[in-house]
N, C-alpha and C positions, 0 to 999 in steps of 0.2 A: 535440271542442270546436270550434264553428264559428269563434269569435274567434281561436283559436290555429292553426287549420288553415293559413291563407294565410301568416302569418309563419313557421310551421314549415317549410313547403315552400320558401319563399324562403331560409331558413337552410340547409336541406339542399342546395339548388342552389348556394349560395355556397360551402359546404364542398367540394362536388365540384369546383367551378371552381378553388378554391385548391389542392386536391390535384393536379388535372390540371396546373396551372401549375408546381407544385414538381417533379413527375415530368418534365415537358417540359424545365424548366430544367436539372435534373441530367443528363438524357440529352443535351441539346445541349452542355453543358459537357464531358461525357465524350467525345462525338464530336469536338468541336473539339480537345481536347488530344491525342487519339489521332492525329488528322490532322496536327497540327503535329509531333508527335514522329516519326511515320512519314516525313514529308517532310524533316525535318531530318536523319534518319539516312540517307535516300537521297541527300541533297545532300552530306553528308560523305563518303559512300562513292563519290561520283561516278556513282551509278547513275541509273536512270530509273524513273519510276513507270509501272506497267503497267495502270493503271486507266482510261487514256484520257481524262485530264482535259484540258480545253482550255487551251492555253498562251496567255497574254496577250501581245500584240505589244509592249506598253509595257515589259515586263520580260523581256528575252531571257534564256534559260538557266534560267528558273524553271519549276516544274512546278505541282503542285496548290496551292502557296502563293500563286500569282498571283491567285487569286480571293479572297484574304483582304485586307481593307482596315481600316486603323486609323482609327477615328472619335473625335475629341476634341470634346466639347461644352464650350466654355469658359464661356458664360454668356448672358444675355439683357439687353436694355435696353428701357425704355419699357413695362413691363408694367402700370404703374398705370392707363393709359388702357384697356387691355384688361380689367382687373379690374372696371371700372365696370359691365360688363354681367352680372357674376356676382351673383345674389341673395345677401343676407346678407354681402356682402363689402365694405361701405362702410368698415369699420374695418381698418386696417393695423397691423402687418405681417401678411402672409400667408405661406404656406409652399409655394412653387412647386417642382415637380420635373418633369423631362423624361423622356419615354418615346420610344424610337426603334423604329420598325417598318419592315418592308419590305413593300410592297404585295403582297398575294397569300399571305403567310405567316400562319399561324394565330396564332403567338405573337410577342410583342415580342422584339427583339434584346437590349435592355438598358434599365435604368432608373437614373436618377441619384438621389442623395439629396435630401432636402428642404432648402431653404435659407431662412433667415429674411431677408427682404428687403422694402424699401419699393417695389420695382419693378424693381430691377437685380440679379437674383441672379447668383451666381458658383458654378459647379459644378466645372469642370476635370475632367470625367469622361472616362475613356479606356476604350475597348472595341473589340473586333474584330467585323467582320461577315464571315461565310464565304459563299463561292459567290455573290458579287455579280456579276450580269451587266449588260450595257448596257441591257437592257430593264427592269430593276428600277427602282423609285422608292422613295427613302428618305423616310419621313414622321416628323417630329419633333412630338410633341404635348406641350403644357405643361399640367399639372394643378395644382390648388391642393389641398394636403393638409389645409388647415385648414377651408375652407368647402366643403361637399360638396353634391351635388345631392339634392333631396328636400324634403319639407315640414319645418317647424320641429322637430316631434317626432322625426322620423327623423334630422335633422341632429344634434340633441342626443344622441340615442342612439348615434350613430356607426355605424349599420348600413347605410350607403349608400356608394356609390363616390365617390372624389374627383371634383370637377367639372372638366370640360375647359374651359380658358381660351382657348387659341389653338393654332395649329399652323403648320408650315412644311414645304415639300417640297424635295427635292434629287434630281435625275435621276441614275440610275446611270451613264449614258453620260458625264456631265460628270466624275464621280469617276474612272472607269476611264481616261479619256483623259489628263488631266494632274493629277489630284487636285483638291482644292478647299480654298481658304482665304479666308474672308470672312464677311459677314453675309447672312442670309436673312430676307426680310420675313415677319413673322408676321401671320396672319389669324385672326379670332376666329369662334367658332361659338356662338350663343346657344341653349343647351339642345339640344333635338332638332331645331330648325328651323335649317337651314344658311343663315342670312342672313349672308353674308360681306361685310365692309366693311374698308377700309384702316385699319389702326391706325398712324398716322404715328408714327415714332420707335420702334415695337416691332420689334426685330430679334433674331435668334438668331445668335450667333457660333459658327461651326463650322469645324473643320479636318478634312480627310479625305485620306489618302494610302495608296497600296498598301503592304502590309506583307509583306516577303520576308525571312525569317531568313537566307537564304544570303548576303545582302549585308553582313552584319556581318564586319568584318575581325578577325583574330586579335589584333592589337595592342590594339584597343579592348576586346576581350573580356578580355585579360589585365589591362588597366588597371582594368576594373571589378571583376575578381576580387580584385586587390590591395586595392582600397578596401573590399570587403566582408570581406576577411580581417582588416582593422584594426578595424572597428566591429561586426562580427557574431560575435565570439568567444563571447559569453555568450547568444546567441540560441537559443531552443528552439522549433523549428517544430512546433506541434501545430495542424493545420488541418483543416477539414471540407469543403473544396472544392478546385478545381483552380486557384485564382487564383495560386498560387505558382510556376507553371511559367515557367522562364526559358530561352528558346532560346539566349541568348548563351553560357551555360555549356555547353550541349550541343554547340555548335560547337567547343569545345575538344577534344572526344573524336574520335579517328579511329583506324583500325586501324594506320596507319603510325606514329603518335606518341601513345602514352599513358603515357609515362614520368612517374612521380610523383617530385616533389622531396622529399627527406627534410627534415624540420624542421631548421633550423640547430643547434638544441639537441642533436640526436642525432648531429651530424657533428663539432662541435667537442669538444675535450677540456679538462678542467680542468688547470691547471698541475701538472705532475708533481712540482715541487719541494715543494709543500705537500700533495700528495694523500695520501701515506702517513700523515703525522701526523694530518691532518684525518679521514681515513677510519677510522683506528684509534680516535681519540678519539670519533668519532661512533658507532662500533660499541659501544664500552664504555658511553658514555652511553645509547645506545639500549637495550642489554641491561639496564642497571640500571633504566631507566624502564619497560621492559616487565615487569621482575620486580616493581618496587615499585608503579608506577601501575596496572598491570592488576589487582592483587590487593589492594593497601593492607593488607598483612599483615606481621606480625613473625615472622621465621623465625630459626632457629639452625642451625649446621652440626653435623654428626655423624650417626652411624648411626641414632640414635633418631628423627631428623627424618623419615626415610623412612616411618615407621609412622603419622605424624600426617596425617589426611585433612582435607580442606576441609569446613567445615560446609555442608550443603546439597548435597553430592555425591550422585550417583545411588545408589551402594551404601549410603550412610548414610540416604538417604531411604527406600530399600526396607527397611532394618532398622527404622526408626521406624514404618513402616506395619505391619510384623509386630507390633511392640510395641503399637501402638494396637489391633489386632485382639485381642491377648491380654488387654489391659486391659478391653475391652468384654466378652470372654468371662468373665473373673473377675467383672465387675460383674453379670452375669446368673446365673452358676452358684453363686457363694459365698452369696448370700442364700437360695438354694433349699435350702441345707443344713438349714434349720430344719424341712423336711418329711421328714427322714430318708430321703433318696434312696438307693436301693440302689446299692451299688458295682458297677462293671463294668470290664472290661478296658480299654475305650475311655477311660473317665473317668480311670482310674489312669495310663494312658499319656499322656493330655493333661496331667495334673497334673505328671508327671515332665518332660514337654517344657517346660512353663512354667517350672519350677524351673531347668532347665538353661539356658533362654534368658536369664532374668534374671541368672543367675550369669555367663554370658558377657557380658552387657551391662555388667557392672562393668569388664571389660577393654576393651570397645569404647568405653566412655565416656571413657577416658583416651587414646584414639587419635583423637579428633576435636577440632578447634579450636573456639573460641567467639569471639563478637563482643562487644566492649566499647568503648563510646563511638565507634562507627563504624570501629574498627580490629579486624581479624581476628588473634587471638592464636594462633600456631601453635607456639610454643616448648614442648617437651615438659614441662619442669618447671613452667611456668606452667599448662599444661593439667591436670596432675595435681593441682596445688595448688587450682585452681578446682573440680575434682570433689570433692576431700576437703572443701572448705568448703561444698559445696551438697548433693549427693545421696549422698555416701558413707555417712553415718550412717543415713538412711532405708533404703537398700538393705541394709545390714548387719542392721538390725532385722527386715527381712522375710526375708532369705535364710537367715541362720544358724539361727533357730528352725525354719524350714521344713525345712532339711536335717536337723537333729537329730531332729525328730519323724518325718520320712519314713523315715530309716534305722531308728529304733526301731520304727516300725509294721511295717516289713518283717520284723524279727526276731521281733516278737510274733506276727505272723500265722503264722509258721512253727512256733512252739512251741505254738500253739493255746491260749494262756492265756485265762482268763475276763476278764482285764483288757483284752483287745484292743478290746472295744466301747467302754470308757471312753477308752482311748487314741485311738481313732478320733474320738471326739467332741472330744477336746482338739486333735487335728490339724486338724479342721475349724474349730475356734475360732481357732487360730493363723493359719490361712490367711486369715481375714478381714483380717489386717494388710495383705494385698496390695492392699486397696482404697486404701491410701495413694497408690498409683500413679495414681489418678484425677487427681491434680494434674498429672501429666505429660501426660495426655490433652489438656489444653487447648492447650498450645503445639504438640503434635503436629498437632492439627486445624488450628491456625493456619498451620503450615507447609504442610499439604496444601491449604488454601484459597488460598495464594499461587500454586499451580499453575494455578488457574482464571483464564483470560485474558478471559473474557466477564463483563460486569456481570450479564447475565441468569442465567448459570450460578452466579455467586456468590450472587445473591439466592435462587435455588432451593436451593442448598446450605445457606444459612442457615435457610431454612424447614424443611428436613429435619433440620437439627441441633436446632432448637427442638422439633420433634415427638419426635425421639429422646430428648432430655433429659426431656421430659414423661413418656414411657413409662418411662424408667429410674427417675425419682423415684417414680412410682406402683408400680413393681416393688419398690422398697425398702419403701415404706409397706405394700404388701400382705403382704410376708413378715413385717414387724414386727407387723402386726395379727394374723396367724395365730399368731406366736410368743407373744404375750400371751395369747391364748385357749388355746393348747395347754399352756402352763405351768400355768394354773389349772384345767385339766380334772381332774375327780375330787375337787375341793375342796368347800368348803361352798357357794360361790356358783356359779350357772350361768354358762356362757360362751356366746358366740354359736355355737360349734361344737355344743354339746349342745342349745341351745334350738331351733336350726333343723334338727336331725337330720342333721348331717354327721359324726357320730362314726365311722361305718363307711365313709365315703366314701374314694375314692382320693385320692392327693396331687394329681393333676391337677385333680380337681373342687374340692378345697379351695383350690388356688392361684387358679383362675379366679374362684371366688366372692370371695376376698379382693381380687383385682385389680379386679373389678367394683365392689366396695364402695369401694376407693380412688379409682377414677375418679369415682364419684358425689360424693365430697367436694370435687372440683375443679370440678364442673359443677352446674347446677341439677337434674340428674337424680336419681332416687331408686330404692331397691330395698328388698326385704323384710328384709334382714339389718341388724340394729341392735345396738349395744353393750348388754351385759346386766349388767355389774358396774361397780364404781367405776374400776378400772384401765383398762378398755376405754373408758369415757366420757372419762376424762382424756386418753387417747391420741387419741380422736376430736376433742376440743376443740383439742388442739395441732395436729392435722392441718388442721382448718378454719382456724385462725388462720394457719398457714403458707400455706395455699392462697390466702388473701386477698391475700398479697403475691407469693408465687412464681408462682401461676397467672396473676395479672394481668400480671406481667413477661413470662412466656412468651407469653401471648396477645397482649400489646402488641407484642412483637417480631415475631410472625407477621403481625399486622395491618399493622405498618409495612412489612414486606417485600412484602406483597400490594399495599399502596398504592404502593410504588415501581414494581412491575410495571405497575400500572394507569396511573400517571403517565407511564411510558415509552411505552405505546401511545397515550395521549391526546396526548402531545406530538408524536408522529409524525403523528397524524391532523390536528392543528392546523397543523403546519408544511406538510404537503402541501395543505391547504385554502388556506393563504395563498399557496402557490406557484401553484396553479391560478388564484386571483384575480389574482395579479401577471401571469401570462402572458396572461390574457384582457384585462386592463386595458391592456396594452401592445401588443395586437393581434399577438401572436406567431403565425406560421403554425401550422396544425394539425399538420403533419408534424414541424416542429421542436419544438413543444410536447410531442408524444408521445415524441420521443427524449429530451428533457430529463427528463420524468417517469419514463421507464423507467430511465434511468441513475441518477437520484437514489434510486429505490426500491432498486436494487441496492446503491448506495453506503451507504444507510441500513442495510440488512440486514448488509452487511459490517462496518459500524461497530459494530453490536450484538455481532458475534462477535469483535471486536477491542477493544483498549484504547488509547485516545488518550493522548498524553503528559500525565501529571498535573501539577497546579500545583506539587507538591512538587519537581519537577525544576528549578524555577527557583532552588532553594536549593543546588543542586549547585555545586561549584567548577568552574572552567573546565576543569581537567584531567579531572575525572570526566564532565563533560558531553561532552567530546570523545571519551572512551572509549565512552560510551553511543552516540554517533552511529556510531562505528566498529563497535561490536558489532552495530548494526542492519543495516549493509550487508555485513558479512563473509560471511554465508551465501550471498550472491548473487554477489559479485565474486570470491570465492576459487575459484569454478569455473574461472576462467581461470588457466593456469599461471603467468603473469607476476605476478599478484596473490598467488597462493599462495606464490611465491618471495619476494616482498616481505614477506609476513607472517612468514616465517621469518628473512629476512636483515635487514630494516629495518622493524620494526613502527612506529617513529616516523613513517616516510614514509607508511605505509598509514593511520595515524591522521590525518595532515595531509590526505591525499587525501579521507578521509571527511568532514572538516570543510569544506574549501575547494573541492573539485572534484566532489563527489557531490551529486546532487539526485534527487528522486522525481517521477514523472509518472503520472497516471491518465488512462486513455482510456475513453471510452464506446463502445458498439457502433457501428461504422461510422466512428469517428474515424480520420483519417489522421495518421501521425507524420511522414512525409516523402514527397517526390515526386521523380521523375526529374529529374536535372540540378541539384538544389539542392546548394549547397555544404554539406558535412557539418561539424558542429560538435561532436557528442557521440557517444560510444559507449554502447550500450544493453545492459542485461541484463533479460530477462523475469523478473518476480517471480511473477505469476499471470495467468491468462487465456490467450487464444489469439489469435495474429496471423496474417495472411496477407500474403505478399510476392509482388508481381506485377512481373515484369521483361519488357520488350519487347526481344526479340532483334533482331539486325541483319537477320535474314530477314523481319522483320515479324510474327513469331509471338510471342504472349505466354505466358510460363511462370508458373505459379502454384505457390506453395510455402507450406505450413502450418507455422507456428512455434509449437510448444506445449511445447518442452523448454527447461529452464532453462540447459542447457549450450550454447545457441546464442549466438554472439558477433555482435552486430549493429554494423556500421560500425566495426570495430576499426582499420582503417587511419587513421582520423582522429587517433589518438594519435601516429602516426609521420610523417604528411604533412599539410600544410595545403592541398593541392590535390585532395583526394579529394572527389568529388561523388557523390551517390546515383545508383544505376543503376536503381532501380525504386521502386515505391510500397509502403509498409508501412502497413497498416490493421488496426484491431482487429476481430476477428471477434466477440468478446464483450467484456464489461467486463474491462479488463486494467490491470495496474500494472507499471511499469518503473523500473529504477535507471539514471540517466544519469551519465556521467563526461565532464566538460568536457575536450576535447582540448588546448586551450592551457594551462589551469590545471594539467593533469597534468604537463606538462613543467616548468613553473616550480617545482612542488613537489618533483619528483624531483631537480632540480638542487641543492636545498639540502643534500642528503646526498651527498657525493662517492662513497662506496662504492656506494650504490644507483644513482647516476647512471651510473657506469661499467658496472654490470651491465645496466641497462635500455638504455644506449646500444649495447652489444654485441648485445642482442636486437633492437633497432630496426633496426640496420644489416642484420642477416641477414633480418629480416622484409621490409624494403623491397627487398632483392635478390631475394627470392622473389616478391614482389608484381609487380615490374617484369618478371619472366620469364614470368608467366602471360599467355596470349593474351587479347586484349581481350574476346572472346566468352565466355570462361570466368570473367570477374570477376563478383563478386556482393557485395552488402552483407552477406550472411549467411555466417558461417563456422561449420560444424557441429563442435562439440567432439569428438564421437566420432571424426571423421575427421581433425581438425587437431591434436588434443592431442599425438600422437607427434611431429609435425613441430615444434610450438611448444616442446615440452620439449627437443627436440634443440637448438633455437636457444639455450635457456637454459643447457643444459649447456656448449655451446661458449663462451657469454659468461662463465660462471663460470670456466672454465679460462683464458680470455684474461685475466680480471682477476687470477687467481692468478699467472699468468706475469708480468704487468706489475708486480705487487707484488714478486716475487722480483728482477726486473731493477732495480727502484728501490732495493731494499735493497742489492743488490750494488753499484750505482753509489754509494750513500752510503758504504758501507764502503770502497770504493776511494778515494773523495775524502777520507775521514777518515784513511786510511793515508798518503795523499800529504801531507796537511797535517802529520801527526805526523812524517813523515820530514823535512820541511823544517824543523820546529822543532828536531829532534835534530841534524840536520846542515845547518845554515844555509849 
């Protein structure tokens, strides 16, 4: 298409420029941060840089950082006069922004944000320029983001670049010599013709000075760190660029002094005078809460209580699954007895197994609790009473006659009596009572459906259940239709079996024909088999009337489930279409837009496979809601020995941690969780996904480590010290999820329970002693569970023994005091 050819080529060219700009910006950011970190580490070690970087005479003692300059663009004044030369710009306010370039370099150094202004914008933008020499020239260009260059249609479409309003220049020699602080005169450029004229009153306010990280003193660094400890406790750093690098904290690290201070909470001790009583009462209350609040059940003491299992336990669930399979087997086999199926050893063995299973089920039913009004009843006498009032009578009606006729049929078959055939028919008739158990099948299937965690899987299971129900109903109708014809065979009236020549056919052929006829009564299909006498027509009419209601219900349920599946896919398509429009409308860069869409596609698929918190959970009590939160994070945090010990020793403390100190975090591919020299605030556990950790060694080499195991403990020292800073960069290799534990909140919660506090305090002291003994070069943010668990469990064992010893000493001291007081009373 000739009309679309030129705009399409322009669009492709623009996309290539945007992509090239994004790649260049990321590369320059990475190089800048690596250069800063390398020079900071060399400065702290007192070493020298071997790259031959020119040393600036203005900053003696500096190395490669001497070529780095901090540029601060404060704002501009008098832009209204300069804007008069811009077409379509007679109306204000406009949105000016400043771009800084170095002459001779292909890409800009930085760009400020757009500012709403009548002519005096304020940006206060701060950035660094690397490798600035005396021969370089810094160019500041001011653009208008609202009024763009081009004709009116292009301007309205937003498909052109922002228009250049004015510019200013600053010599690199002036900056390198003494720095620069002041105003620079702005000159304007009208379109592509460089007609420059003086814009009186149009000035750009700029500050520029050398930036050397080695000139920060330790006192200022510690003061800054104390300020951030106070207001950054709840901060979670999830960043996608290197803007968070802080060289001040990095200067705190050195090989000679990297001693970490233990949090005061783990150094001080609770008053020993009230520790014993408080810890004992806390343990008693905690144990009762763990027993009652974790289960909300009613128990009794005694030997019989041991045999009562919790409803929904794994072994009870397996037992119910076997029962469901046997019920379905009976539903298929028992109606087929009208065809006089030949007896076989397999069928007899299966009948005996079913009888034994349901007999044992009587005893199993009085060994499992039940739920009534939200409370789990586990008391043996109540469980037996509940069974007697519900399923005891139906079970006896089925089991006792079945056992009686089974034993009698075995004796009759051995004697070879002629009555064995009649008795066999009676046994088959009695076994039809087993179909009463179809009532149990419903709640068994409901229990199994609760195991499905995905909405998609639940809908598919419902469709399969409806189809299976349709087949079972037609199976019963087919067997009944054959039974009516078979009973009347040889009488005065013809039956469908005789009329259509099925008298000598096998039972398989007769069953399939009857099943085919049954299916045609539920659907618009037809077949050659038709009822031939009054009884068969009455049965056919009854089946058709039933099909009008039953089949409509089944087909409606299947259609509704299919509609739900279709709406799920349509909703996803609509949401992603709205997302693409939103990103395009807000001029989001192509690279960022692709990352956002890729992550949301992954998150959407993961959401389909998981279940979000239902609205019903809002009806939970506060205690149950807290236990639910604790149960969610337990599988992840219990991998660490200290949390496993808290789960056994003080479940209440673990529950409080889950509510107040635990949070969840999702990372897209390429997202960074933290960077070197950042003050750590949280400990992390990997839930799913894959991370990579990059650490820059003191030698200048970078070590990479892949984290894909859940037993890796990330930034554990933050729980025990407030001075821990991250030593490397942690980024997501693919879409990942993590559990976060706030370091400051962790200590405040543990302090509430004296017994747990004493245990954790002993662990923290030993951990910090070990941490401060490790050489600086061997420290890392990652602790591998497979290597560290023996050491950490040793710390816990020592802390437990220390707590027990202190309790004994406290008890002995109290007894001694009591004896002294008693002696004074007796012998004043």
